C-alpha positions in Angstrom: 0.0 0.0 0.0 2.8 2.4 0.7 5.7 0.8 -1.1 6.8 4.2 -2.6 6.7 5.9 0.8 10.3 5.0 1.6 11.8 6.7 -1.4 9.8 9.9 -0.7 10.7 9.8 2.9 14.4 9.9 2.0 13.8 12.9 -0.3 11.6 15.0 1.9 12.9 16.8 5.0 10.7 16.8 8.1 10.0 19.7 10.4 11.9 20.2 13.6 10.6 20.2 17.2 7.2 21.7 18.0 7.3 25.4 17.9 4.4 26.1 20.2 2.1 24.3 22.6 -0.9 22.8 20.7 -4.4 23.2 21.9 -4.9 19.5 21.4 -2.4 16.6 21.7 0.0 16.3 18.8 -1.1 13.9 16.1 0.7 10.7 17.4 0.5 11.5 21.1 -3.2 10.5 21.2 -5.3 7.6 20.0 -8.5 9.7 20.1 -10.4 9.7 16.8 -9.7 13.0 15.0 -12.6 14.4 12.9 -11.6 16.3 9.7 -13.3 17.9 6.7 -11.5 17.9 3.4 -12.8 19.5 0.2 -11.6 17.4 -2.8 -12.6 16.6 -6.4 -11.1 13.1 -6.7 -11.3 13.2 -10.5 -8.8 16.1 -10.6 -6.1 14.1 -8.8 -3.5 12.9 -11.3 -2.0 9.4 -11.2 1.7 9.1 -10.7 1.9 5.9 -12.7 0.4 7.7 -15.7 2.1 11.1 -15.2 5.8 11.2 -14.2 5.5 14.9 -13.3 2.3 14.3 -11.3 1.9 17.3 -9.0 0.2 17.9 -5.7 -3.3 19.5 -5.5 -4.0 22.2 -3.0 -6.9 21.8 -0.5 -7.3 22.0 3.3 -8.2 20.2 6.5 -10.9 21.7 8.7 -11.4 20.5 12.3 -12.8 21.7 15.6 -10.4 21.6 18.6 -11.2 20.5 22.1 -12.3 24.0 23.0 -14.9 24.1 20.2 -12.8 26.4 18.0 -12.8 25.7 14.2 -9.4 25.6 12.4 -8.4 25.4 8.8 -5.0 24.0 7.7 -3.9 24.5 4.1 -2.5 21.2 2.7 -1.7 19.6 -0.6 -2.4 16.1 -1.6 -1.4 13.5 -4.2 -2.5 10.0 -5.0 -0.2 7.2 -3.9 0.6 4.8 -6.6 -0.5 1.2 -6.7 -3.6 -0.9 -6.9 -5.8 1.6 -5.1 -4.7 4.5 -7.3 -6.7 3.0 -10.2 -10.2 4.4 -10.5 -11.4 1.0 -11.7 -10.4 -0.4 -8.3 -11.1 2.4 -5.9 -13.3 5.4 -5.7 -11.1 6.9 -2.9 -7.3 6.4 -3.4 -4.8 6.4 -0.6 -3.0 9.8 -0.4 0.2 11.6 0.4 -0.4 14.8 2.4 2.0 17.7 2.6 2.0 20.5 5.1 3.8 23.8 5.5 5.4 24.2 8.9 4.0 27.6 9.6 0.4 26.4 8.9 0.5 23.7 11.5 1.7 25.6 14.6 -0.7 25.1 17.4 -2.5 22.3 15.7 -2.4 18.5 16.1 -0.3 18.4 12.9 2.5 20.6 14.4 5.9 19.3 13.4 4.5 17.3 10.5 5.5 18.0 6.9 4.6 14.9 5.0 2.2 12.0 5.9 0.7 9.0 4.3 -3.1 8.8 4.6 -4.6 5.3 4.4 -8.3 5.7 3.6 -11.3 3.5 2.6 -11.4 2.5 -1.1 -15.0 2.3 -1.9 -16.5 0.7 -5.0 -14.4 1.0 -8.2 -15.8 2.1 -11.5 -15.7 -0.5 -14.3 -14.5 0.7 -17.8 -17.3 1.0 -20.4 -16.2 -2.1 -22.2 -16.3 -4.3 -19.1 -19.5 -5.4 -17.5 -20.2 -3.7 -14.2 -18.9 -5.6 -11.3 -19.7 -4.9 -7.6 -16.7 -4.4 -5.4 -17.1 -5.7 -1.9 -18.2 -3.0 0.4 -15.7 -3.9 3.0 -12.9 -1.4 2.5 -13.6 0.6 5.6 -13.3 -2.5 7.7 -10.0 -3.3 6.0 -8.7 0.1 6.9 -9.7 -0.2 10.6 -8.2 -3.7 10.8 -4.9 -2.4 9.3 -4.9 0.4 11.8 -5.4 -2.2 14.5 -2.4 -4.1 13.2 -0.1 -1.1 13.6 -1.5 -0.5 17.2 -0.8 -4.1 18.0 2.8 -3.7 16.9 3.1 -0.6 19.2 2.2 -2.9 22.1 5.1 -5.2 21.2 7.8 -2.6 20.6 8.3 1.2 20.7 10.4 0.8 17.5 7.3 0.8 15.4 5.3 3.2 13.3 2.7 5.2 15.3 -0.7 5.8 13.7 -3.7 8.0 14.4 -7.3 7.2 13.5 -9.3 9.9 11.7 -12.8 10.2 10.3 -12.9 12.4 7.2 -15.8 14.2 5.6 -14.9 14.5 1.9 -16.8 17.4 0.2 -16.9 17.9 -3.5 -16.2 21.6 -4.0 -18.7 22.0 -6.9 -21.2 19.3 -6.0 -22.1 19.2 -2.3 -24.3 16.1 -2.9 -21.1 14.1 -3.6 -20.2 14.2 0.1 -19.2 11.1 2.2 -17.6 10.4 5.5 -15.3 7.5 6.3 -12.6 6.2 8.6 -8.9 6.5 7.7 -5.5 6.7 9.5 -2.3 8.6 9.4 1.0 6.7 9.7 4.1 8.2 11.2 6.8 9.4 8.8 9.7 7.0 8.6 12.2 9.8 9.3 10.1 10.8 12.3 10.3 7.3 13.7 14.0 7.2 13.2 14.4 10.6 15.0 12.1 9.5 17.8 14.1 6.4 18.6 17.5 8.1 18.0 18.4 6.0 14.9 19.1 6.6 11.2 16.8 5.5 8.4 18.7 3.3 6.0 18.0 3.4 2.3 16.8 0.5 0.2 19.3 -2.4 -0.4 21.0 -1.7 2.9 20.6 -5.2 4.4 23.7 -6.5 6.1 23.2 -9.9 7.8 26.3 -9.2 10.1 24.6 -6.0 11.5 21.1 -7.3 11.8 19.7 -7.3 15.3 18.7 -10.9 15.5 16.4 -10.5 18.5 14.5 -7.6 16.8 14.3 -9.7 13.6 12.8 -12.7 15.6 10.3 -10.4 17.2 9.3 -9.0 13.8 8.8 -12.5 12.4 6.6 -13.6 15.4 4.5 -10.4 15.0 4.1 -11.0 11.3 3.1 -14.6 12.0 0.5 -13.3 14.6 -1.2 -11.0 12.1 -0.8 -13.5 9.2 1.6 -11.5 7.0 3.7 -13.2 4.3 4.2 -10.2 2.0 7.4 -9.1 3.7 11.2 -9.7 3.7 14.0 -8.2 5.8 16.6 -9.2 3.3 14.8 -7.6 0.4 13.3 -4.8 2.5 9.9 -5.7 1.2 7.4 -3.9 3.5 10.2 -3.5 6.0 12.4 -0.5 6.7 15.8 -0.8 8.5 17.0 1.6 11.2 20.6 1.9 12.1 21.3 2.5 15.8 24.4 4.2 17.3 25.8 0.8 18.5 25.7 -0.5 14.9 22.6 -2.6 15.1 20.2 -2.7 12.2 16.6 -3.1 13.4 13.8 -4.0 11.1 10.4 -2.2 11.3 7.1 -3.4 9.9 4.9 -1.4 7.6 2.1 -2.0 5.0 -0.3 -4.5 6.7 -3.2 -4.7 4.3 -2.1 -8.1 3.0 -2.5 -9.7 6.4 -4.9 -12.4 7.6 -6.0 -9.9 10.3 -7.3 -7.6 7.6 -8.3 -10.5 5.3 -9.0 -8.2 2.3 -10.7 -9.9 -0.7 -7.8 -8.9 -3.0 -5.0 -10.1 -0.6 -2.9 -13.1 -1.6 -0.1 -14.9 0.2 3.4 -14.7 -1.3 3.4 -16.8 -4.5 6.2 -19.1 -3.5 4.4 -20.3 -0.3 2.4 -23.5 0.0 -0.7 -21.7 1.4 -3.9 -20.6 -0.4 -5.1 -17.8 1.8 -3.7 -14.9 3.8 -5.7 -16.2 6.7 -3.3 -19.2 6.9 -0.2 -18.4 8.9 3.3 -19.2 7.6 6.4 -18.4 9.5 9.1 -16.5 7.7 11.6 -15.9 10.5 15.3 -16.7 10.1 16.9 -19.8 11.6 19.8 -19.1 13.9 21.3 -20.6 17.1 20.6 -17.7 19.4 16.8 -17.5 19.1 15.2 -17.1 22.6 12.0 -18.8 21.7 10.8 -19.0 25.3 11.5 -15.3 25.8 9.7 -14.3 22.6 6.6 -16.4 23.4 6.5 -15.0 27.0 6.7 -11.4 25.7 3.7 -11.9 23.3 1.8 -13.8 26.0 2.4 -10.9 28.4 0.5 -8.6 26.0 -2.4 -11.0 25.4 -4.9 -9.1 27.6 -3.8 -5.8 26.2 -4.1 -7.1 22.6 -7.6 -8.4 23.2 -8.6 -5.2 25.0 -7.4 -3.2 22.0 -9.6 -5.3 19.6 -12.6 -4.4 21.8 -11.9 -0.7 21.8 -10.9 0.1 18.3 -13.4 2.6 16.8 -15.5 1.7 13.8 -15.5 -2.1 13.8 -18.8 -3.8 13.7 -19.6 -6.6 16.2 -19.0 -9.4 13.7 -15.7 -7.9 12.5 -14.5 -7.4 16.1 -15.4 -11.0 16.9 -13.5 -12.2 13.8 -10.4 -10.2 14.6 -10.4 -11.4 18.2 -10.8 -15.0 17.1 -8.0 -14.7 14.6 -5.6 -13.3 17.3 -6.8 -15.9 19.9 -5.8 -18.7 17.4 -2.3 -17.3 17.5 -2.1 -17.5 21.3 -3.4 -21.1 21.2 -0.5 -22.0 18.9 2.2 -20.5 21.1 0.6 -22.1 24.2 1.1 -25.6 22.6 4.6 -26.9 22.5 3.7 -29.2 19.5 2.0 -26.4 17.6 4.9 -24.0 18.2 7.3 -26.6 17.0 5.4 -27.4 13.8 4.3 -23.9 12.9 7.2 -21.8 14.1 10.4 -23.1 15.7 11.0 -25.9 13.1 9.6 -23.8 10.2 12.2 -21.1 10.2 13.9 -20.0 6.9 17.6 -20.3 6.1 19.6 -17.3 7.3 20.9 -15.2 4.4 24.7 -15.3 3.8 
């Protein structure tokens, strides 16, 4: 979903420390749902895959702060590339959002300059020469479950991308009848994460097995197994970024969770080389090495079990059935790690060869 985010993160500088005290908590210092209004004509947004010089479109965010005061923040937006950028697939694409530093002072967006916004998709529009096909009306649930996945990762480690849930009212500037409101979420900028944990963001193709923090890599692999993710690789940096810490360790960080069994999107497929047929089937992709502290890893995840299940219960926007399904999927993971036989068959004896 945000495969091109890394390259843009390396090119764009982020703002410095907050310049003034905000009336509301800063964006990633709260998990409270943020209500926004954004005027947008989706048809005017160019597609990067079709236009190499695709530019940003000016618009704004409007919101009401905790004291009831309405604010307007000028922003510019652009479609993110990929499956959701195609109008035949999605009515509402995922977006990149840019801010000017001076416009965000005193707002929840203070200190932000560039963010990825993951939104609902909506039903796509079929080309004239293709019979109309109904797209599953499930995308909002997918977005909320992906947001849940990031929040679960925050419970496991602080070296993880923070997210903030939002509900956005999209208003067509020329046709107010084309107005709709849906859930979405902002994800922390990669560079912001690196700065927060006192590390350096490494560029693509930086994998060095001799510098890899094996404990952090094992933890990532167990987390990915928990949420049912197979579309990732530390060695290839597929849906993984690497952070370099002052002591020389390279620590992997997870992003892009829409292909997980937790989300269970209709379009999601497991990695092609794996012997599974559905993303709901778990497959362990962690590395084999002699120093794996399996007992410590399982104990760490078990220690968060109550918090994980509580988070499922409190995530905004999930219906009762979707909440029950997400809870059952995560409970099935804990049943695996409770069983010595299931752990051995599914995880400890299923590790992948360590790259040389």
